[in-house]
C-alpha positions in Angstrom: 47.7 25.5 -23.4 44.6 24.5 -25.6 41.6 22.2 -25.4 40.3 20.7 -28.6 36.9 20.0 -26.9 35.6 18.3 -30.5 36.0 14.8 -30.5 37.5 13.0 -34.0 37.6 9.8 -34.9 40.7 8.2 -36.5 41.7 4.6 -37.1 39.6 3.5 -34.3 40.7 5.3 -31.6 39.6 8.8 -30.4 41.6 12.0 -30.1 39.7 13.2 -27.3 42.1 16.5 -26.9 42.6 16.6 -23.2 46.2 16.2 -22.9 47.4 19.7 -23.9 49.5 20.0 -27.3 52.7 21.8 -25.9 54.1 22.0 -22.2 57.8 22.8 -20.9 59.3 19.8 -19.4 58.6 19.7 -15.9 55.6 21.6 -16.1 52.6 19.7 -14.7 49.4 18.1 -16.6 46.4 18.4 -14.5 43.1 17.3 -16.1 40.2 17.6 -13.5 37.3 19.7 -13.5 38.9 21.1 -10.4 41.5 22.7 -12.4 39.8 26.2 -13.2 43.1 27.9 -14.4 43.0 25.8 -17.6 39.3 25.3 -18.1 39.7 21.7 -17.8 37.3 19.3 -17.4 37.3 15.5 -16.2 38.2 12.9 -18.9 34.5 11.1 -19.7 33.8 8.3 -22.1 30.0 7.8 -21.8 30.1 4.0 -22.8 33.4 3.1 -20.2 33.0 4.9 -16.7 34.7 3.5 -13.4 31.5 2.7 -12.0 31.1 -0.1 -14.7 34.7 -1.3 -13.7 36.5 0.4 -16.3 40.6 1.9 -15.4 42.2 4.6 -17.8 45.9 4.6 -17.8 48.0 7.1 -20.2 51.4 5.8 -21.5 53.8 8.3 -23.0 56.5 6.8 -26.0 60.0 7.9 -24.4 63.2 6.2 -24.2 62.0 5.0 -20.7 57.9 4.6 -21.4 56.2 6.9 -18.9 53.0 5.2 -17.8 50.3 7.0 -15.4 46.8 6.0 -14.4 44.1 8.3 -14.2 41.9 8.4 -11.3 38.4 7.9 -10.6 36.2 11.2 -10.5 34.4 11.8 -7.4 30.9 10.6 -9.1 32.6 7.4 -10.7 31.4 9.1 -13.9 35.0 9.8 -15.5 38.6 10.2 -14.6 41.0 12.9 -13.3 44.9 12.6 -14.3 47.7 14.5 -12.7 51.0 14.2 -14.1 53.8 15.5 -12.1 56.2 18.1 -13.3 59.2 15.3 -12.1 57.2 12.9 -14.7 57.4 15.2 -17.5 61.1 16.3 -17.3 61.8 12.5 -17.9 59.9 13.0 -21.6 62.0 14.0 -24.6 62.4 17.2 -26.1 60.3 17.0 -29.5 57.0 15.3 -30.0 55.8 12.6 -27.8 53.0 10.3 -28.9 50.9 9.2 -26.3 48.0 6.7 -25.9 45.0 6.2 -23.2 44.3 2.8 -22.7 40.8 1.6 -21.3 40.9 -1.7 -19.2 38.1 -3.8 -18.1 39.1 -4.8 -14.6 36.7 -8.0 -14.7 37.6 -9.3 -18.2 41.0 -7.9 -18.6 40.1 -6.5 -22.1 42.1 -3.3 -23.3 41.6 -0.7 -26.3 43.0 2.1 -27.2 40.5 5.1 -26.4 42.6 8.5 -26.6 45.9 8.8 -29.1 48.1 12.0 -29.7 50.9 13.8 -29.6 52.3 16.3 -27.0 55.3 18.7 -28.0 57.7 18.8 -25.0 60.0 21.8 -25.0 62.9 20.7 -23.4 63.6 22.1 -19.5 66.2 24.8 -18.5 66.5 22.3 -15.5 67.1 19.3 -17.6 70.1 17.4 -17.1 72.6 15.1 -19.4 74.6 12.1 -18.5 76.8 13.0 -21.4 77.8 16.0 -19.7 80.1 13.7 -17.3 81.5 11.9 -20.5 82.6 15.0 -22.2 84.4 16.2 -18.9 86.3 13.1 -18.9 87.1 13.3 -22.6 88.1 17.0 -21.9 90.3 15.8 -18.9 91.9 13.1 -21.3 92.5 15.7 -24.1 95.1 17.9 -21.7 97.2 14.8 -20.9 97.3 13.3 -24.9 100.3 15.2 -25.3 102.2 13.3 -22.9 100.5 9.8 -23.5 99.0 9.5 -26.7 97.8 6.0 -26.2 95.5 5.1 -23.2 92.3 4.2 -21.9 89.4 6.4 -20.8 86.9 5.0 -18.0 83.4 6.8 -17.9 80.2 5.8 -16.5 80.8 2.4 -16.3 82.4 1.9 -20.2 86.1 1.7 -21.1 87.4 3.0 -24.1 90.4 3.1 -25.7 92.1 6.2 -28.0 95.4 6.4 -30.0 95.9 9.9 -30.0 93.7 13.2 -30.2 91.9 12.4 -32.9 90.5 9.8 -31.4 89.3 12.0 -28.6 88.2 14.5 -30.6 85.5 12.4 -32.6 84.3 11.0 -29.4 83.9 14.7 -28.0 82.0 15.5 -30.8 79.7 12.4 -30.7 79.0 13.1 -27.3 78.5 16.8 -27.7 75.7 15.9 -30.3 73.9 13.0 -28.1 74.2 15.8 -25.0 72.4 18.5 -27.5 69.6 15.9 -28.4 69.4 15.2 -24.4 68.9 19.0 -23.5 66.8 19.7 -26.8 69.1 21.7 -28.5 69.0 21.7 -32.2 72.3 21.1 -34.5 73.0 24.3 -36.0 72.9 24.3 -39.9 75.4 26.1 -41.9 73.7 26.9 -45.5 76.6 27.9 -47.8 75.8 30.0 -50.8 77.6 31.7 -53.7 76.6 34.6 -55.6 77.5 35.0 -58.8 
């Protein structure tokens, strides 16, 4: 993890560099002066402090957006941010955009103070709902010889099929979706011909 110490201003929002550029899903993010292991510092925005009635919250763009409130530091001059491993495990693999929003508690005014993206590597502990779907499809494929037309019920969904080709197409789709959930890339075949 690297800390970008320089601030740069882009389209009215600051890219502060407090959030690490890359993590493994399930890894904690702890932005605080007390975090000496990574040489971190508190999040300080000189014109906007908790003492002046401002709050800070970070939101990560995920299928289920993750929002985490920053805590006022001991001197009430800035914030610390603690995002648990359980929370980062919910972030999808790949680049996840985030935004840090400042809110003035008495006026309700809100504006973006930080923005960027974090690259999340899939955790070995990550699971996929598509695993259960694949298990049901495999079981149906075993019985398709005796019952070529049938229904498949899984995860609150019912699918009718007419033979093994329908099941194989559904299995291929489920494998792709499971791969996305688990952060696997689809293998690419490159065909060449030498003359």
